[in-house]
Backbone bond lengths (Angstrom), bond angles and torsions (degrees), N, CA, C in turn:
res aa  C-N    CA-C-N  psi(-1)  N-CA   C-N-CA  omega(-1)  CA-C   N-CA-C  phi
1 M - - - 1.400 - - 1.533 112.61 -
2 K 1.316 117.03 146.74 1.486 120.48 -170.66 1.521 111.62 -72.34
3 N 1.330 118.79 -32.77 1.440 120.06 -174.87 1.542 110.05 -137.44
4 A 1.321 114.91 99.44 1.463 118.24 -173.58 1.499 112.72 -64.75
5 S 1.356 116.50 -36.72 1.435 118.39 -177.57 1.542 110.52 -70.11
6 Y 1.284 117.85 -27.95 1.473 120.98 175.00 1.495 110.71 -65.34
7 V 1.341 116.20 -43.09 1.456 119.12 177.94 1.495 110.55 -66.81
8 V 1.299 117.28 -36.63 1.498 120.63 179.27 1.555 107.28 -60.69
9 A 1.335 116.49 -47.02 1.433 118.41 -179.29 1.541 111.30 -63.13
10 A 1.307 116.09 -40.90 1.473 119.36 178.17 1.519 109.23 -61.50
11 A 1.316 116.00 -44.66 1.458 118.85 -177.91 1.512 112.17 -64.14
12 V 1.324 116.24 -38.49 1.454 120.48 178.01 1.516 110.64 -61.50
13 L 1.334 116.36 -50.64 1.425 121.01 179.95 1.505 112.16 -58.39
14 L 1.340 115.48 -44.93 1.421 122.57 179.94 1.547 110.78 -57.76
15 A 1.322 115.11 -50.32 1.437 119.62 -176.18 1.521 110.20 -63.42
16 L 1.296 117.63 -39.91 1.492 120.23 -179.05 1.552 110.93 -62.50
17 I 1.321 113.92 -48.71 1.470 117.72 -173.32 1.499 110.58 -83.67
18 G 1.365 115.92 -27.37 1.443 117.83 -169.73 1.490 116.95 -101.92
19 L 1.336 121.59 -17.16 1.457 118.36 -174.66 1.503 112.03 -59.40
20 G 1.337 117.29 -26.36 1.446 121.12 -179.32 1.546 112.37 -94.97
21 T 1.372 114.21 -0.16 1.458 115.16 -173.28 1.531 112.10 -134.97
22 W 1.297 116.74 -56.76 1.475 117.91 -166.84 1.552 111.92 -66.26
23 Y 1.300 118.23 -25.35 1.454 117.95 -178.56 1.519 112.60 -64.80
24 W 1.294 116.95 -12.64 1.471 119.47 -177.22 1.498 113.95 -97.27
25 W 1.306 118.47 6.60 1.418 119.52 -178.79 1.512 112.74 -69.41
26 N 1.304 118.17 -20.68 1.471 121.04 177.92 1.523 109.78 -68.11
27 E 1.337 119.19 -7.46 1.445 120.90 179.08 1.518 115.71 -104.27
28 T 1.294 114.44 -6.21 1.511 118.22 -178.08 1.500 106.95 -80.71
29 R 1.328 114.58 154.57 1.440 120.13 -177.68 1.508 112.96 -69.54
30 P 1.328 117.57 128.20 1.473 119.05 179.45 1.485 110.43 -77.29
31 T 1.379 116.29 163.20 1.407 121.14 174.93 1.522 110.78 -67.92
32 P 1.362 121.47 127.48 1.477 120.77 -171.72 1.529 114.45 -55.26
33 M 1.355 115.56 -39.53 1.473 117.76 -179.91 1.549 107.49 -119.66
34 A 1.312 114.79 66.51 1.464 117.86 -176.63 1.510 110.92 -68.31
35 A 1.343 113.64 146.41 1.439 119.33 178.56 1.520 108.15 -73.73
36 P 1.337 119.75 159.72 1.477 122.58 178.75 1.511 108.02 -60.15
37 S 1.353 113.65 152.13 1.425 119.99 -177.03 1.548 110.40 -60.59
38 A 1.311 116.78 144.83 1.458 121.62 179.62 1.493 107.72 -127.65
39 P 1.377 116.76 161.27 1.468 119.59 179.44 1.498 111.04 -57.79
40 V 1.327 115.65 148.55 1.439 120.18 177.10 1.478 112.77 -58.95
41 A 1.326 118.51 -26.35 1.439 122.15 -175.60 1.514 112.45 -67.43
42 S 1.327 118.97 -14.18 1.427 120.63 -177.32 1.556 111.70 -125.94
43 P 1.328 118.46 58.90 1.478 120.61 -178.75 1.545 110.77 -69.23
44 V 1.309 115.98 154.57 1.454 119.88 178.23 1.537 106.10 -98.65
45 V 1.297 116.39 123.26 1.468 121.89 -179.67 1.508 108.12 -129.77
46 A 1.313 114.00 166.81 1.471 119.15 175.61 1.517 110.93 -65.49
47 A 1.326 115.50 147.37 1.493 119.00 178.99 1.514 110.86 -64.92
48 P 1.323 117.77 134.56 1.467 119.05 179.61 1.552 110.71 -68.01
49 A 1.325 114.08 157.27 1.445 119.98 179.13 1.510 110.35 -71.62
50 S 1.333 114.23 161.52 1.459 117.71 178.82 1.534 111.47 -67.23
51 A 1.339 115.69 160.90 1.452 118.74 -175.56 1.526 111.19 -61.85
52 A 1.323 118.36 -34.48 1.407 122.10 -177.79 1.536 112.92 -63.49
53 S 1.330 116.81 -28.45 1.459 120.07 -174.87 1.503 112.42 -102.03
54 E 1.343 118.67 5.41 1.441 121.79 -178.09 1.520 111.37 -80.50
55 P 1.326 117.25 129.47 1.495 120.85 -177.41 1.478 113.18 -73.43
56 G 1.317 115.61 163.55 1.450 119.46 172.50 1.515 111.76 -74.87
57 I 1.344 116.92 167.86 1.456 119.91 -178.62 1.543 110.58 -70.93
58 K 1.299 117.15 128.26 1.443 123.09 -177.05 1.529 112.97 -96.33
59 F 1.366 114.66 -37.48 1.467 118.74 -174.38 1.567 107.36 -130.42
60 P 1.349 115.68 80.38 1.481 118.02 -176.12 1.558 110.87 -73.04
61 I 1.300 112.25 150.08 1.449 120.61 171.75 1.492 106.66 -101.36
62 E 1.362 117.60 113.96 1.454 121.39 -173.05 1.522 110.61 -70.90
63 A 1.335 116.74 137.82 1.417 121.46 176.66 1.514 113.01 -62.41
64 A 1.341 116.59 -27.20 1.464 119.37 178.82 1.529 112.87 -62.27
65 A 1.301 116.01 -29.15 1.439 118.67 178.95 1.481 112.42 -65.42
66 A 1.340 115.33 -36.65 1.489 120.46 175.38 1.497 111.86 -68.52
67 A 1.380 114.68 -43.03 1.449 117.67 -175.11 1.485 113.86 -63.96
68 S 1.343 117.37 -27.97 1.435 123.30 -176.50 1.507 114.26 -78.95
69 E 1.329 116.66 -9.99 1.473 122.02 -178.35 1.541 109.22 -89.37
70 P 1.346 118.82 151.27 1.465 119.91 172.42 1.475 113.27 -58.30
71 A 1.310 118.18 142.31 1.466 121.49 -175.98 1.537 112.46 -79.13
72 A 1.307 117.00 -21.38 1.470 120.27 -174.82 1.482 112.33 -66.35
73 S 1.329 116.49 138.64 1.475 121.49 178.47 1.500 108.60 -95.63
74 P 1.352 116.61 146.19 1.456 121.53 176.57 1.558 108.85 -55.46
75 P 1.331 119.29 128.03 1.466 120.70 -178.13 1.520 113.45 -66.95
76 N 1.302 116.96 -23.95 1.488 118.86 -175.60 1.509 107.06 -134.01
77 L 1.328 118.14 121.58 1.473 123.03 -178.71 1.488 110.12 -63.45
78 S 1.316 119.35 -48.18 1.443 121.25 -175.12 1.507 110.08 -62.44
79 A 1.320 116.64 -39.52 1.472 120.63 -179.19 1.569 110.18 -65.92
80 A 1.321 116.22 -39.34 1.471 119.89 -179.08 1.514 110.30 -66.91
81 L 1.333 116.78 -44.14 1.440 119.28 177.44 1.526 113.64 -67.41
82 S 1.302 115.35 -36.26 1.484 119.36 179.65 1.555 110.65 -65.96
83 D 1.310 117.64 -30.92 1.476 120.72 177.49 1.519 109.54 -65.31
84 L 1.342 117.61 -30.95 1.490 120.02 -177.28 1.509 111.27 -88.68
85 F 1.371 116.74 -44.96 1.456 120.41 -168.64 1.512 114.43 -115.66
86 G 1.328 116.79 -11.45 1.472 119.46 -175.17 1.485 111.18 98.10
87 K 1.318 117.14 140.88 1.446 123.07 -175.54 1.558 113.36 -59.42
88 K 1.323 114.46 -40.55 1.465 119.14 -178.03 1.501 110.82 -63.45
89 A 1.322 118.00 -44.03 1.455 121.22 -179.15 1.554 110.65 -64.90
90 V 1.301 116.97 -40.18 1.474 119.92 -179.59 1.522 110.52 -63.02
91 L 1.322 115.23 -43.98 1.488 116.48 -176.73 1.508 112.74 -71.28
92 S 1.340 118.74 -25.20 1.441 120.62 -173.63 1.552 115.36 -103.24
93 L 1.329 116.40 -16.40 1.452 117.30 -168.68 1.545 115.59 -114.27
94 F 1.315 117.95 -28.20 1.491 118.57 -170.88 1.527 112.53 -95.61
95 Q 1.335 115.39 145.13 1.442 122.47 170.97 1.560 105.27 -113.74
96 L 1.293 114.40 108.55 1.469 119.50 -167.13 1.540 112.73 -93.78
97 D 1.312 119.97 -9.35 1.444 121.50 179.31 1.546 110.84 -70.85
98 D 1.323 115.89 125.71 1.501 121.04 179.98 1.508 109.00 53.15
99 F 1.329 117.48 45.31 1.431 121.80 -168.97 1.532 113.54 -68.66
100 A 1.304 117.08 -36.22 1.486 119.70 -177.52 1.556 109.59 -60.19
101 R 1.301 115.86 -48.42 1.462 119.29 -179.63 1.518 110.79 -63.82
102 R 1.322 117.25 -36.76 1.462 121.07 178.34 1.581 108.66 -59.63
103 V 1.304 114.90 -43.73 1.470 120.79 -176.83 1.515 111.84 -63.13
104 V 1.325 116.52 -51.90 1.462 118.46 -177.44 1.485 112.41 -70.87
105 A 1.321 119.01 -35.43 1.442 120.82 175.31 1.509 112.70 -65.92
106 T 1.321 117.40 -38.40 1.447 121.68 -179.71 1.492 109.68 -68.40
107 V 1.291 118.96 -47.60 1.430 121.77 176.98 1.537 111.43 -52.09
108 D 1.341 115.42 -50.24 1.443 119.87 -177.22 1.518 110.30 -63.91
109 N 1.323 118.51 -41.64 1.469 120.95 -175.91 1.541 113.43 -70.90
110 L 1.317 117.18 -20.04 1.472 117.85 179.28 1.549 109.22 -64.61
111 G 1.305 117.82 -20.24 1.468 120.70 178.84 1.490 112.18 -99.01
112 R 1.325 118.25 8.60 1.447 122.78 -178.72 1.550 111.25 -116.93
113 P 1.349 119.41 170.87 1.437 121.15 -177.04 1.525 114.68 -65.54
114 A 1.276 119.29 -27.89 1.458 122.03 -175.10 1.557 112.39 -133.55
115 A 1.334 114.31 153.90 1.443 119.28 -179.95 1.531 106.73 -130.97
116 P 1.316 121.34 94.70 1.437 124.48 -176.15 1.538 113.16 -54.27
117 A 1.337 115.95 126.74 1.457 118.65 -177.20 1.509 114.71 -59.93
118 R 1.335 117.15 -29.99 1.435 119.09 -177.00 1.546 112.50 -67.45
119 L 1.337 117.91 -10.80 1.453 120.76 -179.20 1.520 113.33 -102.88
120 W 1.327 118.01 3.45 1.440 120.67 -179.79 1.509 110.76 -57.69
121 P 1.320 120.17 133.30 1.484 123.10 175.72 1.511 112.43 -93.39
122 L 1.306 118.11 -10.81 1.478 120.94 178.05 1.516 109.98 -127.83
123 N 1.285 117.96 152.95 1.450 121.84 172.61 1.570 110.43 -65.77
124 P 1.290 115.74 143.23 1.493 118.86 -179.24 1.507 110.50 -70.98
125 A 1.295 115.23 158.39 1.492 123.06 177.55 1.548 109.23 -62.58
126 G 1.289 114.05 150.81 1.453 119.93 176.16 1.533 111.21 -76.06
127 G 1.288 115.82 174.50 1.458 121.57 177.96 1.502 110.99 78.73
128 R 1.324 115.88 -159.25 1.462 120.61 -178.11 1.553 111.19 -146.18
129 F 1.282 115.71 159.15 1.448 121.17 177.87 1.534 108.53 -68.13
130 T 1.354 117.77 131.06 1.433 122.77 -176.29 1.488 111.67 -118.94
131 V 1.354 115.37 147.41 1.443 122.77 179.69 1.526 111.74 -131.44
132 I 1.300 115.92 165.45 1.489 123.48 172.53 1.536 107.79 -112.31
133 K 1.273 116.33 127.76 1.468 120.09 179.40 1.512 112.05 -109.67
134 Q 1.321 115.87 124.58 1.478 122.76 177.47 1.548 105.86 -129.90
135 G 1.300 114.16 107.64 1.443 119.66 -177.01 1.532 111.02 65.58
136 D 1.307 114.75 -123.26 1.476 120.45 177.33 1.454 114.52 -91.93
137 E 1.349 116.17 -3.02 1.501 119.37 -176.21 1.510 111.55 -103.73
138 E 1.292 115.13 144.32 1.453 122.13 174.42 1.558 109.04 -127.58
139 T 1.344 113.65 137.11 1.469 120.99 -179.72 1.548 107.56 -127.61
140 I 1.334 114.66 155.98 1.472 119.38 176.24 1.564 109.06 -64.90
141 S 1.298 115.11 130.49 1.478 119.98 -177.73 1.552 109.29 -70.48
142 P 1.324 116.71 136.28 1.472 120.36 172.44 1.548 113.58 -56.09
143 D 1.309 115.36 -30.03 1.454 118.53 -179.43 1.479 113.16 -74.96
144 N 1.344 118.24 -12.46 1.440 123.38 -179.00 1.544 110.45 -59.63
145 G 1.310 115.96 -32.10 1.469 119.55 -177.06 1.498 114.62 -74.36
146 L 1.327 118.25 -14.24 1.470 122.14 -175.54 1.524 111.01 -68.26
147 R 1.275 117.84 -30.90 1.500 120.40 -176.32 1.520 112.32 -70.01
148 Y 1.383 116.23 -11.86 1.456 118.67 -178.35 1.540 113.43 -98.32
149 T 1.318 114.65 -2.41 1.504 118.91 -175.57 1.537 112.36 -55.60
150 P 1.319 120.59 -47.50 1.450 118.74 -178.70 1.533 113.03 -60.97
151 Y 1.309 119.83 -34.33 1.459 123.52 178.23 1.488 110.69 -68.42
152 L 1.304 117.32 -43.19 1.475 121.91 179.67 1.499 111.48 -65.25
153 L 1.348 117.14 -39.56 1.466 120.83 178.10 1.535 109.48 -62.11
154 L 1.352 115.60 -42.53 1.436 119.73 178.94 1.543 110.90 -62.19
155 L 1.308 116.93 -43.93 1.476 121.97 176.83 1.517 111.21 -60.16
156 E 1.322 118.18 -42.51 1.456 121.67 -178.31 1.458 114.34 -72.68
157 N 1.358 118.01 -21.87 1.442 119.10 -176.69 1.503 114.21 -99.10
158 V 1.324 118.05 -5.52 1.444 121.68 177.88 1.532 111.66 -69.41
159 D 1.288 118.68 142.37 1.485 123.28 175.23 1.526 107.67 -74.74
160 L 1.307 117.72 102.30 1.456 121.02 -177.10 1.534 111.97 -65.46
161 G 1.261 118.43 -40.50 1.427 121.55 -179.81 1.532 113.07 -59.44
162 Q 1.308 115.24 -43.70 1.468 121.34 179.13 1.537 110.44 -66.05
163 A 1.313 115.04 -42.71 1.476 119.51 -176.44 1.489 112.45 -68.84
164 V 1.307 117.52 -45.91 1.475 119.87 177.97 1.505 113.02 -68.64
165 A 1.349 118.62 -29.28 1.454 120.33 173.03 1.482 111.96 -61.61
166 L 1.332 117.18 -39.73 1.501 121.00 176.35 1.517 111.14 -64.81
167 Y 1.305 116.09 -40.08 1.467 120.46 177.90 1.511 110.02 -60.94
168 K 1.339 117.86 -48.24 1.435 120.69 179.30 1.497 113.90 -63.63
169 R 1.327 115.17 -37.88 1.472 120.60 178.88 1.530 110.63 -60.39
170 H 1.303 118.05 -36.00 1.427 121.42 -175.57 1.550 113.74 -110.52
171 Y 1.332 113.52 24.89 1.481 117.91 -176.54 1.533 113.43 -57.56
172 P 1.319 121.99 -40.24 1.435 119.99 -179.58 1.547 114.43 -52.96
173 Q 1.331 115.28 -36.19 1.473 118.16 178.39 1.564 111.03 -68.52
174 F 1.330 115.05 -39.36 1.488 118.23 177.40 1.531 109.92 -61.24
175 Q 1.350 114.98 -44.51 1.423 120.83 -177.94 1.545 110.77 -61.50
176 Q 1.336 116.56 -41.24 1.414 120.83 -179.09 1.542 111.41 -65.61
177 A 1.342 115.47 -39.94 1.456 118.34 177.78 1.491 111.75 -66.05
178 Y 1.364 117.44 -35.69 1.463 120.45 178.03 1.537 111.10 -67.08
179 E 1.305 115.57 -40.87 1.474 117.14 178.58 1.504 111.98 -65.91
180 E 1.323 116.97 -36.70 1.469 120.83 178.30 1.526 111.20 -70.88
181 L 1.316 117.04 -19.24 1.476 121.08 177.73 1.524 109.73 -74.33
182 G 1.351 119.94 -18.32 1.443 121.63 179.63 1.495 115.42 129.26
183 F 1.369 115.13 15.83 1.492 119.17 -178.83 1.539 108.49 -129.89
184 P 1.318 117.83 69.87 1.444 120.98 -174.06 1.530 115.62 -66.33
185 R 1.339 118.46 -19.62 1.462 120.08 -178.82 1.525 111.37 -119.37
186 R 1.304 116.74 20.69 1.475 120.06 178.91 1.506 108.56 -112.06
187 Y 1.340 113.89 157.52 1.481 121.20 -176.29 1.536 109.30 -105.76
188 F 1.289 116.25 121.14 1.481 119.04 -172.37 1.511 112.86 -64.96
189 N 1.290 119.42 -39.18 1.480 118.82 -179.88 1.510 112.48 -62.50
190 D 1.334 116.88 -33.73 1.453 120.46 174.48 1.521 112.47 -63.10
191 R 1.328 115.32 -42.28 1.464 120.05 177.68 1.501 110.78 -65.84
192 L 1.333 117.41 -38.88 1.453 122.75 179.50 1.566 109.86 -59.86
193 V 1.323 115.25 -49.23 1.453 120.89 179.49 1.493 110.13 -64.01
194 E 1.321 118.17 -39.87 1.471 121.59 178.37 1.524 111.13 -61.09
195 V 1.306 117.05 -42.32 1.473 119.48 178.84 1.520 112.02 -67.82
196 I 1.357 115.86 -40.88 1.465 117.91 176.18 1.535 110.82 -60.58
197 D 1.297 116.87 -44.91 1.493 119.36 176.56 1.502 111.41 -57.49
198 L 1.330 116.84 -39.71 1.523 119.53 179.16 1.534 108.17 -63.47
199 L 1.339 117.82 -42.84 1.463 119.57 -178.81 1.520 111.25 -67.25
200 L 1.324 116.24 -37.23 1.486 120.17 179.65 1.535 110.00 -66.16
201 A 1.335 118.12 -24.18 1.438 121.52 -178.51 1.539 112.32 -90.51
202 T 1.312 118.08 3.63 1.449 122.24 179.12 1.514 111.12 -57.39
203 P 1.305 119.90 128.29 1.483 122.90 179.33 1.504 111.43 -66.09
204 E 1.286 117.57 147.01 1.463 124.82 175.18 1.529 109.69 -107.34
205 P 1.318 118.39 103.70 1.466 119.97 179.29 1.503 113.07 -56.57
206 G 1.319 119.21 142.70 1.460 121.80 -176.33 1.524 114.73 -77.55
207 G 1.323 116.21 -19.28 1.492 118.29 -178.60 1.463 110.19 -140.21
208 A 1.348 115.37 -159.84 1.449 120.65 177.91 1.523 111.68 -59.41
209 V 1.313 117.43 138.16 1.478 122.09 -178.68 1.486 109.54 -91.75
210 K 1.318 117.71 120.59 1.423 124.05 178.26 1.537 111.46 -78.99
211 V 1.344 114.85 135.61 1.462 120.28 -178.76 1.565 106.35 -133.21
212 R 1.337 116.30 165.58 1.416 119.71 177.31 1.533 109.24 -150.95
213 L 1.308 115.39 157.99 1.435 122.60 172.50 1.485 110.68 -96.26
214 P 1.338 122.22 127.03 1.441 122.51 176.59 1.501 112.10 -64.99
215 V 1.328 116.09 152.98 1.457 120.60 177.72 1.493 110.29 -71.29
216 I 1.323 116.95 128.19 1.453 121.81 177.96 1.530 109.18 -104.75
217 N 1.326 115.06 108.66 1.469 119.23 177.75 1.502 110.10 -86.46
218 G 1.317 113.69 139.24 1.482 119.46 178.38 1.493 110.77 118.12
219 P 1.307 115.14 163.49 1.493 120.43 -175.61 1.504 114.71 -72.83
220 V 1.350 117.38 -23.24 1.444 119.71 -176.06 1.535 108.64 -95.03
221 Q 1.317 114.62 118.33 1.460 119.72 178.62 1.568 111.08 -101.46
222 P 1.285 116.77 150.74 1.502 118.77 -178.76 1.483 114.14 -65.84
223 K 1.352 116.10 142.82 1.441 121.81 -177.41 1.576 111.19 -78.33
224 R 1.327 115.24 -21.07 1.463 122.43 -177.46 1.546 107.97 -128.16
225 P 1.363 116.88 66.64 1.460 117.93 -174.37 1.541 114.88 -60.32
226 W 1.330 117.75 -24.81 1.438 120.14 -175.28 1.550 112.58 -64.66
227 V 1.378 117.75 -17.47 1.443 119.05 179.80 1.563 110.97 -80.56
228 L 1.363 115.56 -7.36 1.464 118.90 -176.25 1.489 114.01 -96.95
229 Y 1.304 119.41 1.59 1.457 121.54 -176.26 1.537 111.04 -61.51
230 E 1.365 115.44 138.28 1.431 124.16 175.81 1.520 109.61 -117.49
231 F 1.353 115.21 160.69 1.472 118.16 172.68 1.495 110.67 -78.51
232 E 1.325 117.63 141.54 1.451 122.76 174.74 1.561 109.28 -67.54
233 D 1.309 117.50 -39.23 1.438 122.94 -177.32 1.517 109.27 -74.88
234 P 1.363 119.74 116.30 1.466 121.92 179.74 1.525 113.25 -56.82
235 A 1.341 117.18 -31.22 1.453 119.41 179.43 1.519 112.88 -66.01
236 L 1.324 116.20 -39.05 1.473 121.83 174.92 1.513 110.91 -68.58
237 Q 1.349 116.35 -41.60 1.437 120.49 -175.81 1.555 109.61 -67.14
238 S 1.301 117.80 -23.12 1.479 121.91 -177.61 1.526 112.12 -87.28
239 L 1.329 118.87 -3.09 1.462 122.63 179.22 1.522 110.20 -64.86
240 S 1.301 117.39 164.09 1.453 122.42 172.85 1.498 109.60 -67.81
241 S 1.318 116.76 165.30 1.462 122.08 -177.81 1.564 109.04 -59.12
242 G 1.317 116.33 -42.20 1.479 118.81 -178.93 1.533 112.33 -66.69
243 Q 1.307 115.85 -40.56 1.440 119.51 177.76 1.500 112.67 -65.11
244 Q 1.314 117.30 -41.95 1.462 119.62 177.43 1.524 112.34 -61.04
245 I 1.324 115.17 -34.94 1.425 119.64 178.67 1.514 111.87 -65.25
246 L 1.300 117.26 -40.85 1.461 122.94 178.52 1.526 110.76 -64.75
247 V 1.333 118.60 -36.29 1.481 120.92 176.46 1.491 110.71 -68.74
248 R 1.331 117.24 -40.08 1.464 121.07 -176.57 1.560 111.10 -65.41
249 M 1.328 117.24 -34.29 1.434 118.51 -174.26 1.551 114.11 -77.07
250 G 1.317 117.43 -4.57 1.459 119.39 173.29 1.534 112.51 100.50
251 P 1.348 117.19 151.58 1.469 120.30 -174.33 1.507 116.72 -59.05
252 V 1.376 115.80 -40.73 1.474 119.85 -177.43 1.513 109.47 -65.86
253 N 1.329 116.18 -50.18 1.462 120.00 178.93 1.534 111.17 -61.62
254 Q 1.308 115.18 -37.71 1.487 117.35 179.56 1.522 110.09 -62.33
255 R 1.307 118.90 -44.43 1.454 120.96 -178.35 1.549 110.99 -66.37
256 R 1.316 115.83 -37.47 1.477 118.26 178.77 1.514 110.64 -65.53
257 T 1.325 116.23 -41.35 1.459 122.43 -178.95 1.558 109.12 -67.06
258 K 1.331 117.78 -44.89 1.456 121.17 178.27 1.518 112.37 -59.40
259 A 1.322 115.52 -38.57 1.491 117.59 -177.48 1.532 109.11 -65.40
260 R 1.294 117.81 -38.15 1.470 120.45 178.10 1.517 112.09 -71.31
261 L 1.339 115.29 -39.15 1.442 120.51 178.74 1.549 110.66 -61.10
262 A 1.309 116.25 -38.22 1.448 121.21 -179.71 1.538 110.15 -63.75
263 E 1.325 117.13 -40.96 1.441 121.05 174.91 1.488 113.07 -62.20
264 I 1.370 114.75 -41.66 1.473 118.67 178.29 1.510 111.89 -63.10
265 R 1.335 115.01 -39.60 1.481 119.89 -178.70 1.556 109.70 -61.97
266 A 1.314 116.38 -42.67 1.423 118.66 -179.62 1.507 112.35 -60.68
267 L 1.347 116.06 -40.99 1.436 119.58 178.92 1.538 111.74 -67.56
268 L 1.309 116.38 -39.00 1.443 121.42 -176.38 1.542 112.06 -69.55
269 T 1.304 117.75 -25.01 1.454 122.25 -175.84 1.544 111.84 -107.01
270 S 1.285 118.71 12.01 1.493 120.79 -174.26 1.539 110.19 -70.47
271 D 1.355 116.57 -19.97 1.497 118.17 -179.73 1.506 110.63 -87.95
272 A 1.312 119.58 -7.45 1.477 121.26 -176.10 1.559 108.45 -68.22
273 P 1.348 117.02 140.52 1.426 120.93 177.95 1.547 111.60 -62.04
274 R 1.320 117.92 141.00 1.456 121.13 176.68 1.489 110.54 -78.89
275 R 1.376 113.12 145.18 1.485 119.90 -179.53 1.506 111.30 -110.63
């Protein structure tokens, strides 16, 4: 990779925002007739709005924040990540190829209906989505949330100030990756804050969440049917991909993730002018 410190910053941002969310994409329903996998460098995204309708920058990242940081880049990417997250986590969790594009595409897709698996920047969680069946009804198992505990602990133990400082220091590279994704006149930090706000607004169901498997017509049945589960409640099913993930991971994990996301949001918007 051309800029190791850029990738470090991208990895830090991803881990902060994603340890409570992106790991659960392996459980969301795939597109029934998905197109063949394509290189990460050419993700499909929604068409950007016209220049006339594009808003001004809401949450600027000040250039002074970058200037105040040391210019030297970490000589070894794995070592830099290990200092923040631990060597074991780095070796088992991150996908470092074309990582910058994975980060910006993933952030953007959390606010959209689908999150293409080929753009995941982290390896999915192990195990499988589990349910409880009573008669004709199925609900998400309370034990399903246990498999996410290591990721949440990692998210909660990361130094947020240090991580977001790295993000701010390398913001121009994030912005460039976002523009190359298909948003030449949009500001990535604004989109990042927008997606975090969307996740923070995710509803918390009061009881067990009912799910169902769609009817599969035809002789060929899926080998991994648990990835096809949908919410019975149309309101939940209509949520964005990131919001659906938060509901699936259970109320306790959702609250823990939201608490950390709120802290990240405060750090990301600290440069915004006061009104």
